[in-house]
C-alpha positions as CSV (number, residue, x, y, z in Angstrom):
1,M,139.3,9.4,-66.6
2,Y,141.1,12.5,-67.3
3,R,139.6,15.3,-69.7
4,L,141.0,17.5,-71.6
5,I,140.3,21.9,-72.0
6,K,141.3,24.0,-74.1
7,T,143.1,27.0,-72.4
8,S,140.5,29.1,-74.5
9,E,137.6,27.1,-72.9
10,L,139.2,27.4,-69.3
11,A,139.3,31.0,-69.5
12,R,135.7,31.2,-70.9
13,L,134.8,29.3,-67.5
14,R,136.9,31.3,-65.7
15,D,135.1,34.2,-66.8
16,A,131.5,33.4,-66.1
17,A,132.6,32.2,-62.6
18,A,133.9,35.4,-61.8
19,A,130.9,37.0,-63.8
20,D,128.5,34.3,-61.8
21,E,130.6,35.5,-58.7
22,V,130.2,39.0,-59.1
23,D,126.2,38.6,-59.9
24,A,126.0,36.8,-56.8
25,T,127.6,39.5,-54.8
26,E,125.3,42.0,-56.5
27,A,122.6,39.5,-55.5
28,V,123.1,39.5,-51.7
29,K,123.6,43.7,-52.0
30,Y,120.1,43.6,-53.6
31,A,118.7,41.2,-51.2
32,A,119.7,43.5,-47.8
33,L,118.7,46.7,-49.8
34,C,114.7,44.7,-50.2
35,E,115.0,43.5,-46.3
36,A,116.4,47.6,-45.4
37,A,113.8,49.0,-47.6
38,C,110.8,46.5,-46.5
39,A,111.7,47.6,-42.8
40,R,111.1,50.8,-43.7
41,A,108.3,50.3,-45.2
42,A,107.0,48.6,-42.1
43,D,108.1,51.2,-40.3
44,A,106.2,53.7,-42.5
45,E,103.0,51.5,-42.2
46,T,103.0,51.4,-38.1
47,R,103.6,55.6,-38.4
48,A,101.0,55.6,-41.1
49,E,98.6,53.9,-37.8
50,Q,99.6,55.6,-35.4
51,L,98.8,58.7,-37.1
52,H,95.2,57.7,-38.5
53,H,94.5,56.7,-34.4
54,E,95.9,60.6,-33.6
55,L,94.1,61.8,-36.0
56,M,90.7,60.1,-34.9
57,D,91.7,61.2,-31.6
58,A,91.7,65.3,-32.8
59,V,88.5,64.6,-34.5
60,A,86.9,63.4,-31.6
61,A,88.4,66.0,-29.0
62,R,87.1,68.7,-32.2
63,T,83.7,67.3,-32.0
64,R,83.5,67.1,-28.1
65,A,84.9,70.8,-27.9
66,E,82.4,71.8,-30.5
67,I,79.3,70.5,-28.6
68,E,80.8,71.9,-25.7
69,A,81.2,75.5,-27.4
70,A,77.6,75.3,-28.8
71,G,76.2,74.2,-25.2
72,L,77.8,77.2,-23.6
73,R,77.0,79.6,-26.4
74,D,73.1,78.3,-25.8
75,A,73.9,79.1,-22.1
76,A,75.0,82.8,-22.8
77,E,72.3,83.4,-25.1
78,E,70.0,82.6,-21.9
79,R,72.3,84.1,-19.9
80,L,72.1,87.4,-21.9
81,D,68.5,87.3,-22.5
82,A,67.6,87.0,-18.6
83,E,70.1,90.0,-18.3
84,D,68.4,92.1,-21.3
85,R,65.1,91.5,-20.0
86,V,65.9,92.4,-16.6
87,A,67.7,95.8,-18.0
88,L,64.3,96.3,-20.3
89,R,62.4,95.8,-16.8
90,A,64.7,98.9,-15.1
91,L,64.5,100.9,-18.1
92,L,60.7,100.6,-18.4
93,R,60.2,101.3,-14.7
94,T,62.4,104.9,-14.9
95,A,60.5,105.7,-18.3
96,R,57.2,105.1,-16.3
97,R,58.4,107.2,-13.7
98,Q,59.3,109.9,-16.4
99,A,56.3,109.6,-18.8
100,R,53.8,111.7,-19.5
101,D,50.3,109.9,-20.8
102,N,51.8,106.3,-20.0
103,R,53.6,106.5,-23.3
104,V,57.5,105.7,-23.5
105,Y,59.4,106.3,-26.5
106,L,62.3,103.4,-27.6
107,L,65.0,104.0,-29.2
108,W,66.4,101.7,-31.9
109,H,69.8,101.5,-33.4
110,R,70.0,99.3,-36.6
111,G,67.2,97.1,-35.2
112,E,68.4,96.8,-31.5
113,L,66.5,98.7,-28.7
114,H,69.1,101.4,-28.0
115,S,67.5,102.9,-25.3
116,V,64.1,104.2,-23.4
117,H,62.8,107.7,-23.3
118,A,59.9,109.7,-21.5
119,T,59.7,112.2,-24.9
120,P,60.7,111.5,-28.5
121,E,62.9,114.8,-28.3
122,D,65.3,112.5,-25.1
123,A,65.3,109.8,-27.6
124,E,66.5,112.3,-30.8
125,M,69.0,113.9,-28.5
126,A,70.3,110.6,-27.1
127,A,70.8,109.2,-30.8
128,E,72.7,113.0,-31.9
129,R,75.1,111.6,-28.8
130,E,75.5,108.8,-30.3
131,G,76.4,110.2,-33.5
132,A,72.8,110.5,-35.6
133,P,72.8,113.4,-37.5
134,R,70.8,116.5,-36.0
135,S,68.3,116.9,-38.4
136,G,66.4,114.7,-41.0
137,W,63.9,113.0,-37.9
138,T,60.8,112.6,-39.7
139,A,57.3,110.6,-38.9
140,W,57.0,107.4,-41.4
141,P,54.1,107.7,-43.7
142,T,51.1,105.3,-42.5
143,Q,50.5,104.2,-46.2
144,T,53.8,102.8,-46.4
145,P,55.2,99.5,-45.3
146,P,57.6,100.6,-43.0
147,V,61.4,99.8,-43.6
148,P,62.6,96.7,-41.9
149,A,64.2,97.9,-38.8
150,C,67.9,96.0,-39.5
151,E,68.2,99.0,-42.4
152,V,67.4,101.8,-40.6
153,L,70.2,103.5,-38.4
154,W,68.0,105.2,-36.0
155,R,64.1,105.1,-35.7
156,V,62.4,106.3,-32.7
157,R,59.2,104.2,-31.8
158,S,56.1,104.9,-29.3
159,I,54.5,102.7,-26.8
160,T,52.0,102.6,-24.3
161,V,53.3,101.8,-21.3
162,G,51.1,98.9,-19.9
163,G,49.0,98.6,-23.2
164,P,49.4,97.3,-26.9
165,R,52.2,99.2,-29.2
166,H,51.4,102.3,-31.3
167,D,53.4,104.0,-33.9
168,A,54.7,107.6,-33.3
């Protein structure tokens, strides 16, 4: 049995088939694009995991370096403390040899020991050689509490060698 199709219906069917063919071609293109995008996303995820591992390795290395630096800093401080004690002993020995009445005069610069001297005048002259003003050296009144050492540019303090500390 045969079916008769009008020319207009045939043209409409042909147009629909052509449109379906174009849609199918576009669908194949979009499918290829989706596959490529999925591959790029997988590559990006792999790279992100690699970067995360590298970051964790860098953080661990930084932590190890900080721990090592702290250890080195502590060792350096201990060594400096030992060297400071040796230098202070040498200065005190020298000052004892030169001292009158078993007193020595410590010159302090901003709260840090600068040098040890036999007389207060020697200490003042040493400070002046380092840039302290030639005038303005005064004794601190005993009624008032002293200013913190770190706030005073130059200070001379006397101590009795082999005995307790006394203010000058």
